[in-house]
C-alpha positions in Angstrom: -18.7 -20.1 -51.3 -16.7 -17.9 -49.1 -13.1 -19.8 -47.8 -14.0 -21.1 -44.2 -11.5 -19.2 -41.9 -10.3 -21.1 -38.7 -8.0 -19.6 -36.1 -6.2 -21.6 -33.6 -3.6 -20.1 -30.8 -1.1 -22.9 -29.9 -0.6 -23.0 -26.3 1.9 -24.3 -24.1 3.7 -24.8 -21.0 7.1 -24.7 -19.8 8.3 -20.6 -20.6 12.0 -21.2 -19.3 12.1 -17.4 -18.3 8.0 -17.1 -17.3 6.6 -20.7 -16.2 3.0 -20.6 -16.8 2.7 -17.4 -18.7 0.0 -18.2 -21.1 -2.5 -19.2 -17.8 -1.2 -16.5 -15.7 -3.6 -14.5 -14.0 -4.3 -10.9 -14.8 -7.4 -8.6 -13.9 -9.1 -11.9 -13.2 -8.4 -13.7 -16.2 -5.7 -15.9 -17.7 -3.4 -13.9 -20.0 -4.8 -16.2 -22.9 -7.8 -15.0 -22.4 -6.9 -12.0 -24.0 -5.9 -13.5 -27.0 -8.5 -15.5 -27.3 -11.6 -12.6 -27.2 -9.4 -10.3 -29.4 -9.8 -13.0 -32.0 -13.2 -13.5 -32.0 -13.8 -10.2 -32.1 -12.6 -10.5 -36.1 -15.9 -10.6 -38.1 -13.9 -12.7 -41.3 -12.7 -15.7 -39.2 -15.1 -18.2 -38.8 -14.3 -20.8 -35.9 -11.5 -20.2 -33.0 -10.0 -23.2 -31.0 -7.1 -23.0 -28.8 -4.9 -25.7 -29.5 -2.5 -27.8 -26.4 -1.2 -30.5 -25.0 -1.6 -29.3 -21.2 -4.7 -30.1 -19.2 -3.7 -27.1 -17.1 -4.6 -24.8 -20.1 -7.5 -26.9 -20.8 -9.0 -26.4 -17.7 -8.5 -22.3 -17.9 -9.8 -22.1 -21.3 -12.5 -23.7 -20.4 -13.4 -21.1 -17.8 -13.8 -18.6 -20.3 -15.6 -21.3 -22.5 -13.2 -21.2 -25.3 -13.2 -24.3 -27.6 -10.2 -26.4 -26.7 -8.7 -29.2 -28.6 -5.8 -31.5 -27.0 -2.8 -32.6 -29.1 0.2 -34.4 -29.1 2.9 -33.4 -26.7 5.2 -34.2 -29.9 4.9 -30.7 -31.6 7.9 -28.7 -31.9 6.3 -26.0 -32.9 3.3 -24.1 -32.6 2.3 -24.5 -35.9 2.9 -28.2 -36.4 0.4 -28.3 -33.7 -1.8 -26.4 -36.2 -1.4 -28.7 -38.6 -2.8 -31.7 -36.1 -5.6 -29.2 -35.6 -6.7 -28.3 -39.3 -6.4 -31.6 -40.0 -9.0 -33.0 -37.5 -11.3 -29.4 -37.8 -10.8 -28.9 -41.6 -10.8 -25.0 -43.0 -9.6 -23.3 -46.0 -7.6 -20.7 -44.4 -5.6 -21.5 -41.2 -4.6 -18.6 -39.1 -2.4 -18.9 -36.1 -2.2 -17.0 -33.8 0.9 -17.1 -31.0 -0.6 -17.5 -27.2 1.4 -14.6 -26.3 0.7 -12.2 -28.9 -1.1 -9.3 -26.9 -2.2 -6.5 -28.2 -3.9 -8.2 -31.3 -6.9 -6.3 -33.0 -10.0 -8.1 -34.3 -9.8 -5.6 -37.0 -6.0 -6.4 -38.2 -7.0 -9.6 -38.1 -9.9 -9.2 -41.0 -7.2 -7.2 -43.0 -5.3 -9.9 -42.7 -7.3 -12.9 -43.8 -9.3 -9.9 -46.8 -5.8 -9.8 -48.0 -5.4 -13.7 -48.2 -8.7 -13.9 -49.7 -8.3 -11.3 -52.6 -5.3 -13.7 -53.6 -5.6 -17.0 -53.7 -1.7 -17.2 -55.2 -0.9 -16.1 -51.3 -0.6 -19.9 -49.5 1.7 -18.1 -46.9 1.6 -14.8 -45.0 2.4 -13.4 -41.6 2.7 -9.4 -39.8 4.6 -6.8 -38.8 5.0 -3.8 -37.5 8.2 -0.9 -37.2 10.7 -1.3 -34.5 10.1 1.2 -32.3 13.6 1.1 -30.1 17.0 0.7 -30.0 16.0 -1.9 -27.0 13.3 -3.9 -29.1 15.7 -3.8 -32.4 18.9 -5.4 -30.4 15.9 -7.8 -28.4 16.5 -11.7 -29.4 13.0 -11.7 -28.5 12.0 -9.2 -30.9 12.5 -11.5 -34.6 13.1 -9.1 -37.5 12.2 -9.2 -41.0 13.2 -8.0 -44.3 11.4 -7.8 -47.3 11.7 -7.4 -51.0 9.2 -5.1 -53.0 6.3 -6.8 -53.0 6.7 -7.1 -48.7 7.6 -10.8 -49.3 9.5 -12.0 -46.3 14.0 -12.0 -47.6 14.6 -13.7 -44.0 13.6 -13.3 -40.5 16.2 -13.2 -37.4 16.6 -12.5 -33.9 19.6 -10.7 -35.2 19.2 -7.1 -36.4 18.7 -7.0 -40.0 20.0 -5.4 -42.5 23.6 -4.6 -40.7 24.0 -0.8 -41.0 27.3 -0.5 -42.6 28.2 3.1 -41.7 25.3 3.7 -38.8 26.1 7.6 -37.4 26.0 8.1 -33.8 22.4 7.4 -31.6 19.8 5.4 -31.8 19.7 2.6 -34.6 16.1 2.1 -34.8 15.3 5.3 -36.6 18.3 5.1 -39.4 16.3 2.0 -41.4 12.9 0.9 -41.3 13.4 -1.5 -39.4 10.2 -3.8 -39.0 9.6 -6.8 -36.4 7.6 -9.8 -36.8 4.6 -10.5 -35.3 3.2 -13.9 -34.4 0.6 -14.2 -36.5 0.6 -17.0 -39.7 -1.6 -17.8 -42.4 -1.5 -20.9 -44.1 -3.5 -22.0 -46.9 -5.0 -25.5 -45.8 -3.1 -27.3 -48.6 -0.2 -24.9 -48.0 -0.2 -25.9 -43.8 0.0 -29.9 -45.0 2.8 -29.4 -46.9 4.5 -27.4 -44.3 4.3 -29.6 -41.8 5.3 -32.7 -43.9 8.6 -31.1 -44.2 11.4 -31.8 -41.3 12.5 -29.1 -39.4 15.3 -27.4 -41.3 18.8 -26.9 -40.6 18.3 -22.4 -40.1 14.9 -23.0 -38.3 16.5 -25.0 -36.1 19.5 -22.3 -35.1 17.5 -19.5 -34.9 14.2 -21.1 -33.3 12.2 -19.6 -36.0 9.9 -21.9 -37.3 9.1 -19.7 -40.6 12.5 -20.0 -41.6 11.3 -23.7 -42.8 9.1 -22.0 -45.3 11.8 -19.8 -46.6 14.5 -23.0 -46.8 11.2 -24.4 -49.1 11.8 -21.5 -51.1 7.6 -20.8 -50.4 7.5 -16.8 -50.6 5.8 -15.7 -46.9 3.6 -12.4 -47.9 4.2 -9.4 -45.3 1.4 -7.2 -43.6 2.7 -4.2 -42.5 0.6 -3.3 -39.8 1.1 -0.4 -37.1 -0.5 -2.3 -34.3 0.9 -2.4 -31.1 2.1 -5.3 -29.4 3.1 -6.4 -25.7 5.8 -8.9 -25.3 5.6 -10.5 -21.9 8.7 -12.5 -20.8 8.2 -12.2 -17.0 5.9 -11.3 -14.0 7.3 -7.6 -14.3 6.1 -6.9 -17.7 2.4 -7.3 -16.9 3.0 -3.4 -16.0 3.0 -3.6 -19.9 -0.3 -4.3 -20.5 -2.4 -1.8 -18.6 -2.1 0.7 -21.7 -3.9 -1.8 -23.1 -6.6 -3.5 -21.6 -7.9 -1.6 -19.7 
């Protein structure tokens, strides 16, 4: 029997720079709708739910007929919120898709899930793409990741990784194959349960990056490289970027 795949979108309010971002209206729909719609196009995913502690998000999600699971307000990371949902709903492979993952494509998610289905040794997985500007490279909003020869994550940081000892003049992003992290995580059920049992780790807290908890416990994270475009929305002014994706 094929593994059951559950996709969860952990969504919350309280963005420091863009309050109520995930339910902000864009072309008549909350931003969260566009992420949910793309995940629903993935053929390898059996069930898609939104996980939140916010009544506002519950109401907005029900407007576009999404399945919603109300969760505890105590979770400090999205993956911990996802773990609560997985305990309630089950699933062999659980995919955590961040609620502001604009530009995500169902076909890319299918490839991501198939990679996990085909290799049972992969307990944790995520995605990355090439950094395409110095603005991205030096922005703490885009997390950078470095990988080994088998595309397993060596480290994640908001700082540009690796540091170039002797950079040439001009733009830096083209002087190394820098990778930007995409907010999608894949977990085997047992691995997600283990992750949620661990306390937050020092480096996780320092960078505010939940995936560092996995690396700090010595566990590998497989990284799927993709050319998929993605868009960061950090203020209402950034909404113009979405028009090239959602027409």
